KESEBA-679068 format. One record per residue (C-alpha): z, y, x; residue number from 1; residue in three letters. Coordinates in Angstrom, 2 decimals. Each point is the difference from the previous one (the first is absolute). Example, Ala and Ser with C-alpha at 12.3 -4.5 7.8 and 13.67 -1.06 7.14 Angstrom:
<rs>
        up     north      east   pos   code
      7.80     -4.50     12.30     1    Ala
     -0.66      3.44      1.37     2    Ser
</rs>
This chain:
<rs>
        up     north      east   pos   code
     21.71     27.84     70.54     1    Met
     -1.52      2.68     -2.07     2    Leu
     -2.93     -2.35     -1.45     3    Leu
      2.68     -2.94     -0.47     4    Thr
      1.48      2.08     -2.02     5    Gly
     -2.34      0.92     -2.01     6    Ile
     -0.84     -3.62     -0.82     7    Val
      3.34     -1.14     -0.73     8    Phe
      0.54      3.39     -2.65     9    Phe
     -3.07     -1.69     -1.50    10    Lys
      1.00     -3.13     -0.27    11    Leu
      3.15      1.05     -1.36    12    Tyr
     -2.16      1.99     -2.94    13    Thr
     -1.98     -3.26     -0.27    14    Ile
      3.08     -2.21     -0.68    15    Ser
      1.48      2.34     -2.52    16    Ile
     -2.82      0.34     -2.27    17    Ser
     -0.55     -3.93      0.07    18    Asp
      3.54      0.15     -0.72    19    Tyr
     -0.49      2.14     -3.23    20    Ala
     -2.72     -2.48     -0.64    21    Lys
      2.14     -2.91     -0.85    22    Val
      3.19      2.16     -1.73    23    Met
     -1.74      1.10     -3.14    24    Pro
      2.83      1.05     -1.75    25    Thr
     -0.35      3.07      2.50    26    Leu
     -3.28      1.20     -1.00    27    Thr
     -2.47     -1.22     -2.92    28    Asn
     -2.89      0.50      2.40    29    Gln
     -0.54     -4.30     -0.22    30    Tyr
      0.73     -0.17     -3.88    31    Thr
     -2.91     -2.23     -0.85    32    Arg
     -1.57     -0.80     -3.49    33    Lys
     -1.76     -2.82     -1.21    34    Leu
     -1.94     -0.32     -2.90    35    Asp
      1.06     -3.55     -2.12    36    Val
     -2.16      0.61     -3.16    37    Thr
     -1.06      1.96     -2.50    38    Glu
     -2.02     -0.26     -2.90    39    Arg
     -2.34      1.98     -2.49    40    Arg
      1.43      0.65     -3.26    41    Gly
     -0.26     -2.97     -2.73    42    Phe
     -1.64     -0.49     -3.14    43    Ile
      2.16     -1.22     -3.18    44    Phe
     -0.76     -1.49     -3.59    45    Asp
      2.06      2.04     -2.85    46    Arg
      3.26     -2.52      0.50    47    Asn
     -0.23      0.96      3.88    48    Gly
     -1.20     -2.99      1.42    49    Glu
     -2.02      0.10      3.12    50    Ile
     -3.63     -0.68     -1.39    51    Ile
     -1.63     -0.88      3.10    52    Ala
      1.59     -3.02      2.12    53    Gly
      1.31      0.03      3.21    54    Phe
      0.40     -2.61      2.75    55    Asp
      3.12     -1.45      1.21    56    Asp
     -0.37      1.99      3.28    57    Val
      3.30      2.32      1.71    58    Tyr
     -0.38      1.54      2.86    59    Asn
      3.24     -0.73      2.42    60    Cys
      1.23      2.66      2.34    61    Leu
      0.88     -1.90      2.99    62    Ile
      3.19      1.18      2.78    63    Asp
     -0.04     -1.56      3.19    64    Pro
      2.85      1.40      1.18    65    Ser
      1.66     -1.80     -2.78    66    Lys
     -1.46     -3.31      0.82    67    Ile
      3.36     -1.84      1.26    68    Pro
     -0.29     -1.07      3.57    69    Gln
      2.18     -0.92      2.88    70    Ser
     -0.87      2.65      2.17    71    Tyr
     -0.24      2.85      0.48    72    Glu
     -2.93      2.32     -1.68    73    Phe
     -0.96      1.31      3.03    74    Ile
     -1.08     -3.13      1.10    75    Asn
     -3.00     -0.82     -3.55    76    Leu
     -2.40     -1.33      2.67    77    Lys
      2.16     -3.52      0.45    78    Thr
      0.37      0.11     -3.75    79    Ala
     -2.97     -2.80     -0.13    80    Ala
      1.67     -2.37      2.10    81    Glu
      2.64     -0.59     -2.49    82    Thr
      0.75     -2.32     -3.16    83    Glu
      0.97      2.71     -2.21    84    Ser
     -2.86      2.32      0.97    85    Phe
     -2.49     -3.24     -0.94    86    Glu
      1.69     -0.41     -3.09    87    Lys
     -0.22      3.66     -1.06    88    Ile
     -3.89      0.32      0.64    89    Thr
     -1.02     -3.20     -1.47    90    Gln
      2.21      1.15     -3.08    91    Lys
     -2.02      2.99     -0.19    92    Ile
     -3.37     -1.42      1.11    93    Phe
      0.34     -2.62     -3.32    94    Glu
      0.29      3.49     -2.20    95    Met
     -2.22      1.69      0.93    96    Arg
     -2.56      1.05     -2.60    97    Asp
     -2.97      0.70      2.47    98    Asn
     -1.25     -3.43      1.28    99    Pro
     -1.83      2.28      2.81   100    Asn
      3.15      0.49      1.73   101    Ile
      1.10     -2.42      2.81   102    Ser
      3.53     -1.31      0.98   103    Lys
     -0.92      1.96      3.28   104    Glu
     -0.30      3.12     -1.88   105    Asp
      3.21      0.06     -1.60   106    Ile
      2.00     -1.26      3.30   107    Ser
     -1.39      2.87      1.63   108    Gly
      0.62      2.47     -2.81   109    Leu
      3.47     -0.99      0.37   110    Ile
      0.16      0.18      3.69   111    Ile
     -1.29      3.58      0.13   112    Gln
      3.29      1.37     -1.94   113    Gly
     -1.23      1.94     -2.40   114    Arg
      0.70     -0.51     -3.74   115    Pro
     -3.46     -0.89     -1.95   116    Phe
     -1.02     -1.00     -2.81   117    Val
     -1.77     -3.34     -1.23   118    Leu
     -1.14     -1.31     -3.52   119    Arg
      1.46     -2.88     -1.11   120    Ile
     -0.38     -2.61     -2.54   121    Asn
      3.85      0.01     -0.60   122    Lys
      2.70      1.56     -1.63   123    Asn
      2.39      0.21      2.64   124    Ile
      2.65      2.50      1.96   125    Ser
      2.31     -1.08      2.44   126    Asn
      1.44      1.93      2.95   127    Glu
     -2.90      0.64      2.18   128    Tyr
     -2.40      0.15     -2.83   129    Met
     -0.45      2.13     -3.76   130    Thr
     -2.91     -0.64     -2.60   131    Ser
     -0.98      2.12     -2.44   132    Phe
     -2.28     -1.12     -2.81   133    Gln
     -3.88      0.70      0.91   134    Thr
     -2.17      1.48     -3.32   135    Tyr
     -3.05     -1.74      0.81   136    Lys
     -2.47     -0.42     -2.17   137    Arg
     -1.21     -3.37     -1.04   138    Asn
     -3.56     -0.13      0.96   139    Gln
     -0.27     -2.91     -2.56   140    Val
     -2.86     -0.99     -2.91   141    Ser
      2.79      0.28     -2.90   142    Asn
      1.26      3.32      0.80   143    Ala
      0.82      1.37     -3.79   144    Pro
     -2.03      3.03     -1.54   145    Ala
     -1.84      0.63      3.30   146    Leu
     -2.69      1.92     -2.08   147    His
      2.94      2.29     -1.09   148    Ile
      2.13      0.12      3.64   149    Thr
     -3.22      0.27      2.11   150    Gly
      1.36     -0.89      3.56   151    Tyr
      0.50      1.09      3.96   152    Ile
     -2.45      0.14      2.93   153    Asn
      0.43     -0.93      3.47   154    Lys
      0.83      4.23      0.10   155    Glu
      2.61     -0.70     -2.25   156    Gly
     -1.69      2.66     -2.23   157    Asn
     -0.39     -1.07     -3.97   158    Gly
     -3.25     -1.43     -1.50   159    Val
     -1.32      0.01     -3.94   160    Gly
      2.92      0.13     -2.81   161    Gly
      3.31      1.52      0.65   162    Ile
      0.19     -0.98      3.76   163    Glu
     -3.14      2.64      0.10   164    Glu
      1.14      2.58     -2.92   165    Thr
      3.23      0.39      1.49   166    Tyr
     -0.24     -0.31      4.05   167    Asn
      1.32      3.47      0.68   168    Asp
      2.95     -0.97     -1.64   169    Phe
      0.74     -4.03      0.79   170    Leu
     -0.58      0.68      4.07   171    Lys
      1.81      3.51      0.19   172    Thr
      2.37      0.97     -2.73   173    Thr
      1.08     -3.42     -1.54   174    Ala
     -0.12     -1.63      3.64   175    Ser
      3.16     -0.85      2.43   176    Ala
      0.81     -1.82      3.31   177    Lys
      2.87     -1.24      1.51   178    Ile
      0.84      0.84      3.97   179    Glu
      1.78     -0.67      2.63   180    Ala
      2.03      2.14      2.17   181    Val
      1.61     -1.53      3.28   182    Tyr
      1.25      1.37      3.51   183    Asn
     -1.65     -1.08      3.02   184    Ser
     -0.37      0.52      3.36   185    Asp
     -3.02      1.32      1.72   186    Ala
     -1.89     -3.24     -0.28   187    Leu
      0.73      0.07     -3.62   188    Gln
      2.42     -3.01      0.14   189    Gln
      2.72     -0.13     -3.08   190    Ser
      3.82      0.30      1.64   191    Phe
      1.62     -3.16     -1.00   192    Gly
      3.09      1.84     -1.68   193    Gly
     -2.11      3.01     -1.14   194    Ser
     -0.71     -0.53     -4.05   195    Pro
     -3.68     -0.32     -1.41   196    Ile
      0.55      2.82     -3.52   197    Arg
     -2.70     -0.99     -2.59   198    Ile
     -1.53      3.11     -1.80   199    Ile
     -1.25     -0.59     -3.25   200    Asp
     -1.91      2.78     -1.19   201    Tyr
     -0.63     -1.47     -3.90   202    Gly
     -0.92     -3.98      1.22   203    Tyr
      2.09     -1.02     -2.44   204    Ser
     -0.69      1.64     -3.17   205    Ser
     -3.01     -0.51     -1.85   206    Lys
     -2.17      2.98     -0.26   207    Thr
     -3.24     -0.28     -1.36   208    Gly
     -2.31      0.82     -3.49   209    Val
      1.44     -2.10     -2.56   210    Ala
     -3.19     -0.98     -2.71   211    Leu
      0.08     -0.92     -3.35   212    Thr
     -0.82     -4.20      0.50   213    Leu
      1.89     -2.28     -0.78   214    Asp
     -0.29     -2.67      2.82   215    Ile
      0.92     -3.23     -1.76   216    Asn
     -1.96      1.09     -2.92   217    Leu
     -2.56      0.99      2.88   218    Gln
      0.05     -3.64      1.54   219    Lys
     -0.88     -1.97     -3.43   220    Lys
     -2.41      2.08     -0.89   221    Ala
     -1.95     -0.84      3.51   222    Glu
      0.79     -2.90     -0.36   223    Glu
     -1.64     -0.43     -3.88   224    Ile
     -2.87      1.86      1.86   225    Ala
     -0.57     -2.62      2.75   226    Asp
     -0.13     -2.87     -2.84   227    Lys
     -3.18      1.94     -1.97   228    Tyr
     -1.12      3.09      1.94   229    Leu
     -2.74     -0.09      2.00   230    Ser
     -0.93      3.18     -0.09   231    Lys
      2.20      2.64     -2.21   232    Gly
      3.03      1.71     -0.68   233    Ala
      3.54      0.14     -1.85   234    Ile
      2.16      3.21     -1.02   235    Ile
      2.85     -0.83     -1.33   236    Ile
      2.52      3.49     -1.83   237    Ala
      2.54      0.82     -1.47   238    Ser
     -1.45      1.54     -3.25   239    Ala
      2.65      2.71     -0.45   240    Ser
     -0.04      1.26      3.75   241    Thr
     -3.44     -0.53      1.25   242    Gly
      1.53     -1.39      2.83   243    Glu
     -2.10     -2.55      1.81   244    Ile
      2.21     -3.07     -0.08   245    Leu
     -2.62     -2.57      2.12   246    Ala
     -3.86      0.62      1.03   247    Cys
     -1.63     -2.68      1.49   248    Val
     -3.58     -0.03      0.70   249    Ser
     -2.27     -2.91      1.42   250    Arg
     -1.36     -0.96      2.67   251    Pro
      2.34      1.02      2.26   252    Val
     -0.27     -0.01      3.86   253    Tyr
      2.65     -1.24      2.50   254    Ser
      1.89      2.03      2.47   255    Leu
     -0.57     -2.21      2.87   256    Asp
     -3.60     -0.28     -0.38   257    Asn
     -1.02      3.50     -0.81   258    Ile
     -3.27      0.30      1.96   259    Ser
     -1.40     -3.14     -1.50   260    Asp
     -0.25      2.25     -3.15   261    Tyr
     -1.91      3.10      1.34   262    Ile
     -3.37     -1.39     -0.85   263    Asp
      1.06     -1.90     -3.02   264    Ser
     -1.95      0.41     -2.96   265    Glu
      2.77     -1.16     -2.30   266    Asn
      2.06      2.96      0.19   267    Gly
      3.52     -1.09      1.19   268    Glu
      0.69      3.67      0.58   269    Phe
     -0.69      0.98     -3.12   270    Ile
      2.13      1.28     -2.26   271    Asn
     -1.06     -1.47     -3.62   272    Arg
      2.69      1.40     -2.12   273    Ala
     -0.87      3.20      1.16   274    Phe
     -4.03     -0.15     -0.31   275    Cys
     -2.00      0.27     -3.38   276    Ala
     -1.94     -2.57     -2.11   277    Phe
     -1.89     -0.04     -3.34   278    Thr
      2.80     -0.55     -2.47   279    Pro
     -1.79     -2.01     -2.92   280    Gly
      1.46     -0.78     -3.12   281    Ser
      3.40      1.64      1.19   282    Val
     -1.58      3.54     -0.39   283    Phe
      0.26     -1.25     -3.45   284    Lys
      3.35      1.36     -0.43   285    Thr
     -1.08      3.39      0.88   286    Ile
     -2.42      0.29     -2.50   287    Val
      2.68     -1.33     -2.52   288    Ala
      2.65      2.72      0.81   289    Ala
     -2.80      3.01     -0.34   290    Ala
     -1.01     -1.57     -3.26   291    Ala
      3.81      0.32     -1.15   292    Leu
      1.12      3.29      1.67   293    Glu
     -3.22      1.18     -2.18   294    Cys
      1.07     -1.93     -3.29   295    Asp
      2.21     -2.50     -0.65   296    Lys
     -2.19     -1.47     -3.07   297    Asp
     -2.05     -1.38      3.11   298    Tyr
      2.43     -2.77     -0.10   299    Tyr
     -0.81     -1.36     -2.86   300    Phe
     -3.79      0.47      0.20   301    Lys
     -1.87     -3.47     -0.38   302    Glu
     -3.22     -0.81      1.38   303    Tyr
     -2.27     -2.68     -0.16   304    Glu
     -1.49     -1.55      3.22   305    Cys
     -2.98     -2.16     -0.81   306    Thr
      0.18     -0.49      4.51   307    Gly
     -2.75      2.84      0.10   308    Ile
     -0.13      4.14     -0.24   309    Ile
     -2.39      2.37      0.31   310    Asp
      0.45      3.60      1.82   311    Ala
     -2.59      2.19      0.09   312    Gly
     -2.19     -2.80     -0.02   313    Gly
      1.27     -2.35      2.32   314    Lys
      1.44     -3.03     -1.33   315    Asp
      2.97     -0.98      1.76   316    Phe
      2.36     -3.62     -0.47   317    Arg
      3.12     -1.13     -0.48   318    Cys
      1.41     -2.39      2.19   319    His
      0.51     -2.44     -2.71   320    Lys
     -3.87     -0.06     -0.77   321    Arg
      0.52     -1.21     -3.47   322    Thr
      1.99      2.65     -0.95   323    Gly
      4.13      0.29     -1.06   324    His
     -0.77      1.31     -3.68   325    Gly
      2.41      2.30     -1.86   326    Asn
      2.09      1.24      2.44   327    Met
      3.27      2.84      0.25   328    Ser
      0.83      2.05      3.17   329    Met
      2.51     -2.10      0.58   330    Cys
     -2.00     -3.06     -0.47   331    Glu
     -2.90      1.25      2.55   332    Ala
      2.43      0.53      2.91   333    Tyr
      1.62     -3.11     -0.34   334    Ala
     -3.62     -1.87      0.22   335    Glu
     -1.57      3.26      1.95   336    Ser
     -3.15      0.11     -2.35   337    Cys
     -2.33      2.03      1.82   338    Asn
     -1.93      1.43     -3.38   339    Thr
      2.74      1.12     -1.02   340    Tyr
      1.20      2.16      2.65   341    Phe
     -3.48      1.09      0.17   342    Met
      0.02      0.88     -3.60   343    Ser
      3.12      1.62      0.28   344    Leu
     -0.91      2.00      3.63   345    Ala
     -3.44      1.32     -1.63   346    Leu
      2.31      1.26     -3.03   347    Asp
      2.21      2.01      1.49   348    Ile
     -2.12      1.47      2.93   349    Gly
      0.16     -0.60      3.73   350    Tyr
      2.04      3.50      0.38   351    Glu
      3.36     -1.67     -1.53   352    Arg
     -0.40     -2.91      2.23   353    Ile
     -0.48      2.25      2.76   354    Tyr
      2.84      2.16     -0.51   355    Glu
      2.23     -3.14     -0.67   356    Met
     -0.87     -1.14      3.32   357    Ala
      0.62      2.75      1.53   358    Lys
      3.58      0.57     -1.55   359    Asn
      0.87     -3.46      1.23   360    Phe
     -1.22      1.22      3.84   361    Gly
     -3.40     -1.98      0.46   362    Ile
     -1.68      1.41      2.53   363    Gly
      2.45      2.75      1.18   364    Glu
      1.22      0.33      3.26   365    Lys
      3.39     -2.18      1.08   366    Asn
      1.34     -0.35      3.80   367    Met
      2.81     -2.20     -1.59   368    Leu
      2.46      1.54      2.29   369    Asp
     -2.17      0.56      2.44   370    Gly
     -2.18     -3.28      0.20   371    Leu
     -3.55      0.59     -0.51   372    Ser
     -1.10     -1.53     -2.97   373    Val
     -3.32     -0.14     -1.42   374    Lys
     -0.89      1.13     -3.78   375    Thr
     -1.51     -1.31     -2.74   376    Gly
     -3.06      1.99     -1.49   377    Asn
     -0.50      1.27     -3.38   378    Ile
     -3.95      1.33     -0.51   379    Pro
      0.33      3.74     -1.14   380    Asp
     -2.86     -0.09     -2.24   381    Lys
     -1.00      2.60     -2.73   382    Ile
     -1.34     -1.82     -3.02   383    Asn
     -0.84     -3.18      1.53   384    Pro
     -2.55     -2.39     -1.56   385    Pro
      1.63     -2.75     -2.64   386    Pro
     -1.11     -2.77      2.92   387    Ala
      2.22      1.97      2.32   388    Phe
      3.21      0.23     -2.45   389    Ile
     -0.73     -3.60     -1.63   390    Ala
      0.25     -1.12      3.71   391    Asn
      3.12      1.70      1.06   392    Thr
      1.68     -1.10     -2.91   393    Ala
      0.16     -3.47      1.96   394    Ile
      0.86      1.13      2.99   395    Gly
     -3.58     -0.83      1.83   396    Gln
     -2.48      2.68      1.91   397    Gly
      1.07      2.28      1.90   398    Glu
      3.44      0.25     -1.02   399    Leu
      3.02     -0.81      2.56   400    Leu
      3.47     -0.78      0.20   401    Ile
      2.77     -0.93      2.49   402    Thr
      2.45     -2.47     -0.55   403    Pro
      2.54      2.70      0.21   404    Leu
     -1.58      1.97     -2.58   405    Glu
     -0.21     -3.23     -2.41   406    Thr
      3.93     -0.45      0.99   407    Ala
      0.51      3.85     -0.83   408    Arg
     -1.57     -0.42     -3.38   409    Ile
      2.54     -3.28     -1.20   410    Phe
      2.52      2.17      0.78   411    Cys
     -0.74      2.64     -2.09   412    Cys
     -0.27     -2.35     -2.84   413    Ile
      3.35     -2.02      0.85   414    Ala
      2.01      3.19      0.63   415    Asn
     -0.67      1.11     -3.81   416    Asn
     -2.57      2.05      1.19   417    Gly
      1.47      2.51      2.70   418    Ile
     -2.27     -0.60      3.55   419    Leu
      1.65     -0.46      2.87   420    Pro
     -0.66      1.26      3.49   421    Glu
     -0.76     -2.96      2.16   422    Leu
      2.05     -0.11      3.24   423    Ser
      0.36     -2.01      3.40   424    Ile
      2.04      1.60      1.83   425    Val
      4.28     -0.05     -1.03   426    Lys
      1.23      2.33      2.68   427    Ser
      0.47      0.61      3.24   428    Phe
      3.13     -1.01      1.85   429    Val
      1.37      1.24      3.37   430    Phe
      3.11      1.62      1.50   431    Glu
      2.12     -1.94     -2.75   432    Asp
     -1.61      2.39     -2.64   433    Lys
     -2.43     -1.19     -2.62   434    Ile
     -3.39      2.44     -1.09   435    Ser
     -1.05     -0.92     -3.09   436    Ser
     -3.59      0.08     -0.66   437    Met
     -1.02      3.14     -3.09   438    Leu
     -1.49     -1.18     -2.33   439    Asn
     -2.14      1.66     -2.77   440    Leu
      1.19     -0.38     -3.34   441    Ser
     -1.85     -2.12     -2.39   442    Pro
     -1.90      1.06     -3.00   443    Lys
     -0.34     -1.05     -3.40   444    Lys
     -3.42     -1.18     -0.39   445    Ala
     -0.06     -2.23     -2.81   446    Leu
      1.37      1.10     -3.32   447    Ser
      2.81     -2.82     -1.89   448    Asp
     -2.72     -1.47     -2.48   449    Asp
     -2.97     -0.54      2.29   450    Thr
      2.76     -1.49      2.66   451    Val
      0.52     -2.44     -3.21   452    Lys
     -2.91     -0.84     -0.31   453    Cys
     -0.52     -1.04      3.21   454    Leu
      2.87     -2.41      0.37   455    Leu
     -1.12     -1.48     -2.71   456    Glu
     -3.38     -0.60      1.10   457    Met
      0.74     -0.53      3.53   458    Thr
      2.35     -3.30     -0.91   459    Gln
     -2.29     -1.03     -1.93   460    Ala
     -2.05     -0.27      2.48   461    Cys
      2.53     -2.35      1.66   462    Val
      0.75     -1.94     -2.53   463    Glu
     -3.09     -0.79     -2.28   464    Tyr
     -2.42      1.53      1.86   465    Gly
     -2.10     -0.18      3.33   466    Thr
      3.18      0.39      1.89   467    Gly
      1.94     -2.99     -1.71   468    Ser
     -0.32     -1.77      3.71   469    Ile
      2.54      2.62      1.09   470    Ala
      2.42     -0.21     -2.30   471    Ala
      3.93     -1.04      1.80   472    Pro
      2.28     -2.24     -0.98   473    Glu
      2.33      2.31     -0.78   474    Tyr
     -0.20      3.21     -1.39   475    Gly
     -2.76      1.85     -1.57   476    Ile
     -3.18      1.76      2.36   477    Ala
     -2.55      2.40     -0.78   478    Gly
     -3.06      0.15      1.68   479    Gly
     -3.70      0.20      0.49   480    Lys
     -2.72     -2.60      1.33   481    Thr
     -3.12      1.44      1.41   482    Ser
     -2.92     -1.38      1.58   483    Ser
     -2.05      2.13      2.05   484    Ala
     -3.77      0.61      0.87   485    Glu
      0.12      1.40      3.20   486    Ser
     -3.66      0.58      0.94   487    Gly
      0.38     -1.94      3.19   488    Gln
     -1.54     -3.56      0.36   489    Tyr
      0.82     -2.98      1.77   490    Thr
     -2.70     -3.14      1.70   491    Glu
      0.84     -3.41     -1.44   492    Glu
     -1.02     -3.43      1.75   493    Lys
     -1.22     -2.25     -2.93   494    Ile
      0.04     -3.34      0.77   495    Tyr
     -2.94     -2.00     -2.35   496    Asn
      0.82     -3.67     -0.03   497    Ala
     -3.40     -0.65     -1.90   498    Asp
     -2.06      1.40      2.88   499    Thr
      2.44     -0.15      2.27   500    Gly
     -1.14      3.96      0.78   501    Glu
      2.82      2.69      0.61   502    Ile
     -0.76      3.08     -1.76   503    Ala
      0.92      3.52      0.62   504    Thr
      1.61      1.35     -3.20   505    Gln
      1.43      4.10     -0.48   506    Arg
      3.00      0.40     -1.63   507    Ile
      1.47      3.47     -0.94   508    Gln
      3.53      0.33      1.11   509    Ile
      2.43      0.71     -3.11   510    Val
      3.36      0.64      0.54   511    His
      2.93     -0.46     -2.09   512    Ser
      3.26      2.13     -1.15   513    Trp
      2.93     -1.05     -1.55   514    Phe
      2.38      3.62     -0.78   515    Ser
      2.98     -0.51     -1.87   516    Gly
      3.71      0.57      0.10   517    Tyr
      3.08     -2.12     -0.80   518    Tyr
      2.23     -0.59     -1.54   519    Pro
     -1.14      1.22     -3.37   520    Ala
      2.94     -0.60     -2.10   521    Asn
      2.82      2.17      0.31   522    Ala
      2.47     -1.24      2.25   523    Val
      3.05      1.83      1.03   524    Pro
      0.67      1.90      3.33   525    Asp
     -3.70     -1.37      1.18   526    Tyr
     -2.98      1.75      0.62   527    Gln
     -3.20     -1.36     -0.83   528    Pro
     -2.64     -0.38      3.14   529    Tyr
     -3.67      0.66     -0.14   530    Val
     -2.14     -2.59      2.09   531    Ile
     -3.67      1.00      0.59   532    Ser
     -1.55     -2.97      2.10   533    Val
     -4.23     -0.15      0.29   534    Ile
     -1.60     -3.05      1.87   535    Ala
     -3.03      1.46      1.80   536    Glu
     -2.86     -2.60     -1.27   537    Gly
      3.06     -1.92     -1.86   538    Gly
     -2.72     -0.73     -2.92   539    Val
     -2.11     -1.74      2.23   540    Thr
      2.82     -1.88      2.21   541    Asp
      1.52     -1.29     -3.34   542    Asn
      2.96      2.14      0.86   543    Val
      1.55      1.50     -2.85   544    Arg
      1.75      3.32      0.81   545    Ser
      2.26     -0.73     -3.66   546    Ala
      1.87     -3.71      1.85   547    Val
      1.37      2.77      3.01   548    Ile
      1.36      2.08     -2.52   549    Phe
      1.51     -2.54     -2.06   550    Lys
      1.68     -1.58      3.29   551    Glu
      1.47      3.22      0.86   552    Ile
      1.31     -0.04     -3.25   553    Cys
      1.86     -2.85      0.13   554    Asp
      1.23      0.93      3.29   555    Tyr
      1.55      2.87     -1.34   556    Leu
      0.81     -1.27     -2.85   557    Gly
      2.46     -2.61      1.32   558    Met
      2.48      3.44      0.50   559    Asn
     -0.49      0.54     -3.88   560    Leu
      1.41     -3.16     -0.68   561    Arg
</rs>
């Protein structure tokens, strides 16, 4: 009798315990939590548009206890035999995003009676399912601004660009999630009469990093680049603020097959907008500015180009072998006369050219809001030989410059001599707060007289000089062409029709530059844009950077009409 009493007492305590398990209102012991969806911080353009494309997929929270049945929920295992269950299972099956999930898998999840999350391809909500937008990055080849944004790896970390530089912020501070809380029994099955509470931890708000890019302008620049550029870069910036509005590099990698580019020789992962190249004649802008800051009367200096000049016993030739004849600085700049600027550089001395280049920030370290950016190079030489000075005057030799640096030079010219700091990050957005980036104050780098002369020279280059092909359909632009010998060579197969033989010819790679601003004419409430283009090997490929410049100007000009 004693043992029987103990057994009955034990059964009574167990029954009381089980009763408590199915009565969640009496205890929080069986309050369950379920992660519905989560995201890292967004990357926005300057207007708040999300730059990275997203798939139209949804995380759907499904509550089996709310599926309409003609039987008690406790008899759920008989649900597979009913027609309503079959229809519901089929409906969910047809909407699933993962093809590896079978209809039987879905049926089994429902029969278990536990709320679960399934990714579907439709935005649908009813009494038993609630869907939430899932910000799954598009794994497509045409994702915009890919060299700037970077991408997310399988571990959920950023690789390259903004995603990597601000990975901690985007993954933690700016991240968000949605959580479901429900009451359940000991088997984690939800109670039919107990609602599921949805807790939004900032998921519906937009948090992340806002860039200076304009996504529409970025896409247009990429469209133009794909027409003309096999290798090269385009930068479009605001002359007054230095904010980068578009940044394109070609070739570009695709997110759907990243591993294919690891051993590629084309450098798809390289952002060429942040790389240094031989500048060629665009550097004549620096030489002209150095001379004008030294003495504004240099603007009226005339020089007779005979097609050749002696610099310390070494002959240098103009690109026009017969010579240009008598030329002023403006004419020489427009026609890109080599001997004029060699003579000018020898006259003012290398030190003034070096100081002007440094004044524009060439060769100075620039992280561009945390992004790793290469710098150009202006050799620090004391009393260099005349041949060195002559070579530097036309942007050759040891001299290097980046598209970012050329853009900044022309920002200064178009911005009344004020040199702005370039920027790519506009602000950080989190917890309904906006924290703007602190940009350094711009400095006055050129006198008003020098700016006036440079404006005339750059506009003459487009109006009647070597840059005439860059002239826009509407308005006036200013800029400078450049063909820069890279010192690198490629081999080209040439077929001889007479002998039937194929010969190999060694050809030097020559880069095509065009850097300038638009519009040059005064337009109320319309700040000029600066556009810097480099076509790597563009001259030999018959790719003209000036054509790219013109098409961008024509696109921008539509806003002026």
